[in-house]
C-alpha positions, -999 to 999 in steps of 0.1 A, spaced: 802 90 603 793 65 632 786 31 627 756 10 643 780 -5 669 796 28 681 760 43 684 751 14 708 780 13 726 778 52 733 743 47 743 752 20 769 780 43 782 757 73 786 731 51 804 760 42 828 772 79 832 745 92 851 760 126 857 771 130 821 804 143 828 820 119 803 833 94 827 818 61 845 825 62 879 825 30 904 796 43 919 776 46 887 785 12 877 774 -3 909 742 19 909 733 4 876 746 -31 885 723 -30 916 693 -17 900 694 -48 874 696 -71 908 732 -78 903 751 -76 934 791 -74 933 817 -63 955 832 -31 954 865 -44 950 854 -62 917 836 -30 905 871 -14 910 888 -40 891 865 -41 862 869 -2 857 907 -3 862 907 -30 834 886 -10 814 904 24 818 935 39 805 943 57 836 932 28 858 910 51 879 878 52 861 866 49 825 854 77 799 841 78 766 875 86 754 888 52 767 864 31 747 
């Protein structure tokens, strides 16, 4: 059984994962941020995903 926080986290992840492949790429994160009016350098996006990911490449639902 999932608790409310897990469900909220999964919903947020699914919004970022535009192609629904189970991974959030730098391009998907950058797309979402730009749509929110937040402009971030590509290098910062790469750093954020590297920090969040076990593989250092992109983050996946399994990593969370």
